[in-house]
C-alpha positions as CSV (number, residue, x, y, z in Angstrom):
1,M,-8.2,31.2,-22.9
2,A,-5.4,28.8,-22.0
3,T,-4.3,28.4,-18.4
4,D,-0.6,27.7,-17.5
5,Y,-0.9,25.5,-14.5
6,D,2.9,25.5,-14.0
7,A,3.0,29.3,-13.4
8,P,3.3,30.5,-9.8
9,R,0.0,31.6,-8.3
10,T,-0.3,35.2,-7.3
11,T,-3.0,37.2,-5.7
12,V,-3.7,40.9,-5.6
13,D,-4.2,42.5,-2.2
14,D,-6.7,45.3,-1.5
15,D,-4.0,47.9,-1.8
16,G,-2.9,46.6,-5.2
17,D,0.3,44.7,-4.1
18,T,0.9,41.3,-5.7
19,R,2.1,38.6,-3.4
20,S,3.0,34.9,-4.0
21,D,1.1,32.2,-2.0
22,G,3.9,29.9,-1.1
23,L,5.5,28.3,1.8
24,E,5.2,31.5,3.9
25,A,1.4,31.3,3.7
26,L,1.4,27.7,4.6
27,G,3.7,28.3,7.6
28,A,1.5,31.1,8.9
29,G,-1.6,28.9,8.7
30,A,0.1,25.9,10.3
31,A,1.2,28.0,13.2
32,L,-2.4,28.8,14.1
33,Q,-3.4,25.1,14.3
34,T,-3.0,23.0,17.5
35,A,-2.9,19.3,17.8
36,V,-5.8,17.5,19.7
37,I,-5.0,14.1,21.1
38,D,-7.9,11.8,21.7
39,D,-7.2,9.6,24.8
40,D,-9.7,7.0,23.7
41,E,-7.8,6.4,20.5
42,L,-4.6,6.0,22.5
43,E,-6.1,3.3,24.7
44,A,-7.5,1.5,21.6
45,A,-4.1,1.6,19.9
46,D,-2.5,-0.1,22.9
47,S,-4.7,-3.2,22.4
48,F,-3.4,-3.8,18.8
49,D,-0.6,-6.3,18.2
50,L,2.0,-4.7,15.9
51,P,3.9,-6.7,13.2
52,G,7.2,-8.0,14.6
53,A,5.7,-8.7,18.0
54,D,7.0,-11.6,20.0
55,L,4.9,-14.6,19.0
56,S,7.2,-17.3,20.2
57,S,4.6,-18.5,22.8
58,E,1.9,-18.8,20.1
59,E,1.1,-22.1,18.5
60,I,-0.1,-22.2,14.9
61,S,-1.8,-25.3,13.5
62,V,-2.2,-25.6,9.7
63,Q,-3.9,-28.5,7.9
64,I,-1.8,-29.7,4.9
65,L,-3.6,-31.1,2.0
66,A,-2.1,-33.3,-0.7
67,A,-2.1,-32.1,-4.2
68,Q,-5.4,-32.7,-5.9
69,A,-5.8,-34.4,-9.3
70,D,-6.7,-31.1,-11.0
71,E,-3.8,-29.1,-9.5
72,F,-0.1,-28.6,-10.4
73,T,2.9,-26.8,-8.8
74,C,4.5,-24.1,-11.1
75,A,8.2,-24.8,-11.6
76,S,8.9,-21.0,-11.5
77,C,6.9,-19.5,-8.7
78,F,6.1,-22.8,-6.8
79,L,2.5,-21.9,-6.3
80,V,-0.2,-24.6,-6.5
81,R,-2.5,-23.8,-9.4
82,H,-5.5,-25.3,-11.2
83,R,-4.6,-27.3,-14.3
84,S,-6.4,-24.7,-16.4
85,Q,-3.5,-22.3,-15.6
86,I,-0.9,-24.4,-17.3
87,A,0.9,-22.3,-19.9
88,R,3.9,-24.5,-20.8
89,D,5.1,-28.0,-20.2
90,R,8.9,-28.0,-20.7
91,D,10.6,-31.4,-20.1
92,G,8.0,-32.4,-17.5
93,Q,8.2,-29.0,-15.7
94,L,4.8,-27.2,-15.7
95,Y,4.7,-23.4,-15.8
96,C,1.6,-21.2,-15.0
97,V,0.2,-18.4,-17.2
98,D,1.5,-15.7,-14.8
99,C,5.1,-16.8,-15.1
100,E,5.0,-17.4,-18.8
101,G,2.7,-14.4,-19.6
């Protein structure tokens, strides 16, 4: 027997009435639930740094390495890739397989 999953669901009550389970049933069930707030989670959340926080007093140090002999910089995405990723050499400009793919 084929089932039409797009058809509205209906149930039959004990007295034979057919009713539709829709938003009304969801609203009735949601009214019975209450929210429980865990204080430990709130305290833990205060210790997290959110994106966009003021980091002007932070100092970041990054070590810059020169391009290695087996690397190239893609002329399209400007990412440093291994030479095995070269897809095309157009007038001295090297392109990676992701940009040419």
